[in-house]
SESEBA-921108 format. One record per residue (C-alpha): residue in three letters; z, x, y. Coordinates in steps of 0.5 Angstrom, whole numbers, padded with zeros to 4 digits, always signed. Example, Ala and Ser with C-alpha at 12.3 -4.5 7.8 and 13.67 -1.06 7.14 Angstrom:
BEGIN
ALA+0016+0025-0009/SER+0014+0027-0002/
***
This chain:
BEGIN
MET-0075-0078+0031/ILE-0070-0078+0025/ALA-0064-0083+0025/GLU-0057-0084+0022/ILE-0052-0090+0022/LEU-0045-0088+0022/MET-0040-0094+0021/ILE-0033-0093+0023/GLY-0028-0098+0020/THR-0023-0098+0014/GLU-0024-0105+0013/LEU-0031-0103+0010/LEU-0028-0098+0005/LEU-0023-0103+0003/GLY-0029-0109+0002/HIS-0026-0114+0007/VAL-0032-0113+0011/VAL-0039-0113+0008/ASP-0044-0109+0012/THR-0050-0113+0014/ASN-0051-0108+0021/SER-0054-0102+0017/ALA-0060-0107+0014/TYR-0061-0110+0021/ILE-0061-0103+0025/GLY-0066-0101+0019/ARG-0071-0106+0020/LYS-0071-0105+0028/LEU-0072-0098+0028/ALA-0077-0098+0023/GLY-0081-0103+0027/ILE-0081-0098+0033/GLY-0083-0092+0028/ILE-0076-0088+0027/ASN-0075-0086+0021/LEU-0068-0087+0018/TYR-0066-0082+0012/HIS-0058-0083+0012/LYS-0052-0088+0013/ALA-0045-0087+0012/ALA-0038-0091+0013/VAL-0032-0088+0015/GLY-0025-0091+0016/ASP-0021-0091+0022/ASN-0019-0084+0022/ARG-0020-0079+0027/LEU-0021-0073+0024/ARG-0026-0076+0018/ALA-0030-0080+0023/THR-0031-0073+0027/ALA-0033-0069+0021/ALA-0038-0075+0019/LEU-0041-0075+0026/ARG-0042-0068+0027/GLU-0045-0068+0020/ALA-0050-0073+0022/LEU-0052-0070+0028/ASN-0053-0063+0024/ARG-0059-0067+0020/ALA-0061-0073+0025/ASP-0064-0073+0033/LEU-0060-0080+0033/VAL-0054-0083+0031/ILE-0052-0090+0031/VAL-0045-0091+0031/THR-0042-0098+0030/GLY-0035-0100+0030/GLY-0029-0097+0033/LEU-0030-0100+0040/GLY-0024-0105+0041/PRO-0018-0104+0045/THR-0013-0102+0040/GLU-0010-0095+0038/ASP-0015-0095+0031/ASP-0021-0096+0035/ILE-0023-0089+0035/THR-0030-0088+0037/ARG-0030-0086+0044/GLU-0025-0081+0043/VAL-0029-0078+0037/VAL-0036-0078+0041/SER-0032-0074+0047/GLU-0029-0069+0042/VAL-0036-0068+0038/PHE-0040-0067+0045/GLY-0034-0063+0048/VAL-0033-0068+0054/ARG-0027-0071+0057/GLN-0026-0079+0058/ILE-0027-0082+0064/HIS-0025-0089+0067/SER-0032-0093+0068/ASP-0031-0098+0073/GLU-0038-0102+0070/ALA-0034-0102+0063/MET-0028-0105+0067/ALA-0032-0110+0071/HIS-0036-0113+0065/ALA-0029-0114+0061/LEU-0026-0117+0067/SER-0032-0122+0068/LEU-0032-0124+0061/LEU-0024-0125+0061/ASN-0024-0129+0067/ARG-0030-0133+0064/TRP-0026-0135+0058/GLY-0020-0136+0061/HIS-0016-0131+0058/GLN-0010-0128+0062/ASP-0008-0122+0058/ARG-0011-0115+0061/ALA-0007-0110+0057/SER-0013-0108+0053/LEU-0017-0107+0059/ARG-0015-0100+0061/ARG-0018-0097+0054/LEU-0024-0101+0054/ALA-0026-0098+0061/GLN-0025-0091+0058/VAL-0032-0088+0056/PRO-0034-0080+0055/ASP-0036-0077+0061/GLY-0044-0078+0062/ALA-0045-0084+0058/THR-0049-0089+0060/ILE-0046-0096+0059/ILE-0050-0102+0054/PRO-0048-0109+0057/ASN-0045-0113+0051/PRO-0047-0120+0053/ARG-0042-0123+0047/GLY-0036-0119+0048/THR-0031-0115+0052/ALA-0033-0108+0049/CYS-0039-0105+0052/GLY-0043-0100+0048/LEU-0045-0093+0050/ILE-0051-0088+0050/VAL-0049-0081+0050/GLU-0054-0075+0050/LYS-0054-0068+0050/MET-0058-0062+0048/GLY-0063-0066+0045/LYS-0058-0071+0041/HIS-0057-0078+0042/VAL-0051-0082+0040/ILE-0051-0090+0041/CYS-0045-0093+0040/LEU-0045-0101+0039/PRO-0039-0106+0037/GLY-0038-0107+0029/VAL-0039-0115+0030/PRO-0046-0117+0028/GLY-0047-0122+0033/GLU-0045-0117+0039/MET-0049-0111+0035/GLU-0055-0115+0034/ALA-0056-0118+0041/MET-0055-0111+0044/MET-0060-0108+0039/ASP-0065-0113+0042/LEU-0064-0113+0049/SER-0062-0106+0051/VAL-0062-0101+0045/ILE-0069-0102+0042/PRO-0072-0102+0049/TYR-0069-0095+0051/LEU-0071-0092+0044/THR-0078-0095+0045/ARG-0078-0091+0052/LEU-0075-0085+0048/GLU-0080-0085+0042/GLY-0086-0087+0046/GLU-0090-0093+0045/GLY-0095-0094+0039/ARG-0091-0093+0033/THR-0089-0097+0028/ILE-0087-0097+0020/SER-0089-0104+0016/SER-0087-0105+0009/ARG-0089-0111+0004/THR-0086-0112-0002/LEU-0089-0114-0009/ARG-0085-0118-0014/ILE-0086-0117-0021/CYS-0083-0121-0027/GLY-0084-0119-0034/PRO-0085-0112-0035/GLY-0080-0107-0034/GLU-0079-0101-0029/ALA-0082-0096-0034/GLU-0088-0100-0036/ILE-0090-0101-0029/GLU-0089-0094-0027/ASP-0093-0092-0033/ARG-0099-0097-0031/ILE-0099-0095-0023/ARG-0097-0087-0024/HIS-0104-0085-0021/LEU-0102-0089-0015/LEU-0095-0087-0014/HIS-0096-0079-0014/GLY-0099-0076-0008/LYS-0099-0081-0003/SER-0094-0080+0003/ASN-0097-0086+0008/PRO-0097-0091+0005/THR-0091-0090+0000/ILE-0090-0094-0006/ALA-0083-0095-0008/PRO-0080-0098-0014/LEU-0074-0102-0014/VAL-0070-0106-0020/SER-0067-0112-0019/LEU-0064-0117-0024/GLY-0069-0119-0028/GLU-0075-0117-0024/VAL-0078-0111-0021/MET-0080-0110-0014/LEU-0085-0105-0011/ARG-0084-0104-0003/ILE-0091-0101+0000/THR-0089-0098+0007/ALA-0094-0095+0012/LYS-0093-0091+0018/ALA-0099-0092+0024/SER-0100-0093+0031/SER-0100-0101+0031/PRO-0098-0106+0026/GLY-0105-0108+0025/GLU-0107-0101+0023/ALA-0100-0101+0018/GLY-0102-0108+0016/ALA-0109-0106+0014/MET-0106-0099+0010/ILE-0102-0104+0006/ASP-0107-0109+0004/ARG-0111-0103+0001/VAL-0105-0101-0003/GLU-0104-0108-0005/THR-0111-0109-0007/GLU-0110-0103-0012/LEU-0103-0105-0015/ARG-0106-0112-0016/GLU-0112-0109-0020/CYS-0107-0105-0024/LEU-0102-0111-0025/GLY-0105-0117-0025/HIS-0101-0124-0026/ASP-0095-0120-0027/ILE-0094-0120-0019/TYR-0092-0127-0018/GLY-0090-0126-0010/THR-0089-0122-0004/GLY-0083-0121+0001/ASP-0078-0126+0000/ASP-0082-0130-0005/GLU-0077-0132-0011/ILE-0080-0134-0018/GLN-0078-0141-0017/HIS-0083-0141-0011/SER-0089-0139-0015/VAL-0087-0144-0020/VAL-0087-0150-0015/ARG-0093-0148-0012/LEU-0097-0148-0018/LEU-0094-0154-0020/LYS-0096-0157-0014/GLU-0103-0154-0014/ARG-0105-0157-0021/ASN-0101-0164-0020/PHE-0097-0162-0026/THR-0090-0164-0027/CYS-0085-0160-0031/ALA-0078-0162-0035/VAL-0072-0157-0037/ALA-0068-0157-0042/GLU-0062-0152-0042/SER-0057-0149-0046/VAL-0055-0142-0045/THR-0057-0142-0038/GLY-0053-0148-0036/GLY-0057-0151-0031/LEU-0059-0145-0027/ILE-0066-0146-0028/SER-0066-0153-0025/HIS-0062-0150-0020/LYS-0067-0145-0018/LEU-0072-0150-0018/THR-0069-0155-0014/GLU-0067-0149-0008/VAL-0075-0150-0007/PRO-0076-0155-0002/GLY-0081-0161-0004/CYS-0079-0159-0012/SER-0078-0167-0013/ARG-0085-0168-0013/VAL-0086-0163-0019/LEU-0079-0163-0023/GLY-0079-0170-0027/LEU-0072-0169-0031/ALA-0067-0163-0032/VAL-0062-0164-0038/THR-0056-0159-0039/SER-0055-0160-0046/TYR-0050-0155-0047/SER-0046-0158-0053/ASN-0049-0159-0060/ASN-0048-0167-0059/ALA-0052-0167-0053/LYS-0058-0164-0056/ILE-0058-0168-0062/LYS-0057-0175-0058/VAL-0060-0174-0052/LEU-0066-0169-0054/ASP-0067-0172-0061/VAL-0066-0165-0064/PRO-0065-0167-0072/CYS-0058-0165-0074/ALA-0061-0162-0080/ASP-0064-0157-0076/VAL-0058-0155-0072/GLU-0054-0155-0079/ARG-0060-0151-0083/TYR-0062-0146-0077/GLY-0056-0146-0072/VAL-0057-0148-0065/VAL-0059-0141-0063/SER-0066-0141-0067/ARG-0073-0142-0065/GLU-0073-0149-0069/VAL-0068-0152-0064/ALA-0071-0149-0058/LEU-0078-0152-0060/ARG-0074-0159-0061/MET-0071-0158-0055/ALA-0077-0157-0051/ARG-0081-0163-0055/GLY-0075-0167-0054/ILE-0075-0166-0046/LEU-0082-0167-0046/SER-0082-0174-0049/LEU-0076-0176-0045/SER-0079-0174-0039/GLY-0087-0176-0039/ALA-0088-0169-0036/ASP-0094-0165-0037/VAL-0090-0158-0039/SER-0083-0157-0041/ILE-0078-0151-0042/SER-0072-0150-0046/THR-0067-0145-0047/THR-0062-0143-0053/GLY-0058-0137-0054/VAL-0051-0133-0054/ALA-0049-0131-0047/GLY-0042-0128-0049/PRO-0037-0125-0049/ALA-0037-0126-0056/ARG-0042-0127-0062/ASP-0043-0134-0064/GLU-0041-0137-0070/HIS-0047-0135-0074/MET-0046-0128-0071/HIS-0052-0127-0067/SER-0052-0122-0062/ILE-0050-0123-0055/GLY-0056-0124-0051/LEU-0060-0127-0056/VAL-0064-0132-0053/PHE-0070-0137-0055/ILE-0074-0140-0050/GLY-0079-0146-0052/LEU-0085-0148-0048/ALA-0088-0155-0050/TRP-0094-0159-0047/LYS-0099-0164-0049/HIS-0103-0160-0053/GLY-0098-0155-0056/ILE-0092-0152-0057/THR-0089-0144-0057/CYS-0083-0141-0057/GLY-0081-0133-0055/ARG-0075-0129-0058/PHE-0071-0125-0053/GLN-0066-0120-0053/PHE-0062-0119-0046/PHE-0057-0115-0044/GLY-0051-0115-0039/THR-0045-0119-0037/ARG-0045-0127-0039/SER-0048-0128-0032/GLU-0053-0123-0032/ILE-0056-0125-0039/LYS-0056-0132-0036/GLU-0060-0130-0030/ARG-0065-0126-0034/ALA-0066-0132-0038/ALA-0067-0136-0033/LYS-0072-0132-0029/ARG-0076-0130-0036/SER-0076-0138-0037/LEU-0079-0139-0030/ASP-0084-0133-0031/ILE-0086-0136-0038/LEU-0088-0143-0034/ARG-0091-0139-0029/ARG-0096-0136-0034/HIS-0097-0142-0037/LEU-0099-0146-0031/LEU-0104-0140-0029/ARG-0108-0141-0036/HIS-0108-0148-0035/HIS-0112-0151-0029/
***
């Protein structure tokens, strides 16, 4: 079965409401093996919504519509579905009784909205709404299925779980599932990764491998369709093993893992502590680390030494080095890393200095130039990087790369 999602609501187009419904619906459909190929949003306009639903039904067997089921004149979903299927609207005693029971329970006296809430396309099956007055609808005709749900996420999710998924499972038949796993990579870019795994990307239809680009990292999503979750998981395991053979330590985690989770985990495993001295990243590295529960065991000291004076007075960076090389330099990054290591007594430290923009610094260094220093008890090193993007994007890329440098150092030093 092929599915589409159609979201109705002008607020979605204006950006007043962020769509989270389609992500939830997509995950639920994948779990029972239904392919979702398209999603669309349309405003509260009857003509455009009708055209959008007709177009979706031309491509899909199942369309899940969210929004437009409320009691006001701009709630047009019932009319749109009736028009597309060529049926009239009728009064539903079931929908009326449901709305009345909730209003009585909540102590509301206003009954003006009930007539509209009780109108449904002829032949529709009512989906109970445990959290709201507007019932959902299932309309079937000539092998096509339209399921209408409220746009309120809490109401939609409850109805998907309690009614829609059981209905679709019966419709589709038991024993099918779509499972996915995401591998997360920091360091090489998308083009390099695709080149290294090209032989795995092509000619595979099940499982599939999809590269996804995020800010400062790349993700590879492996998706398998099988008769059971266990079978799908085994298929994914085999592909993950092949990918790890190609990419090695460039893969830092899976699923919802972020680079800081990997770093904290490695620090705990090695019984190491780290320290951070930040300039261009403005405390972003330490923020990421402290988002991980238990970080207090491994983060010894974090300093945001944004001004030259802070670098000199707190981190013991020689004033002569700042004047001779400039604050954005390999020499200052190394001094910062060494200074925070000495100050904290940690096992390893990381430092950042650079130009985040929107203008070049006084030495006319290019925007996005960042030096990342790394120091430990028996050595010190520094990398020079050129990042691109807005000020916040440069900071984010620099923070992730810094954590990745720390991660790779920990992998080398047990």
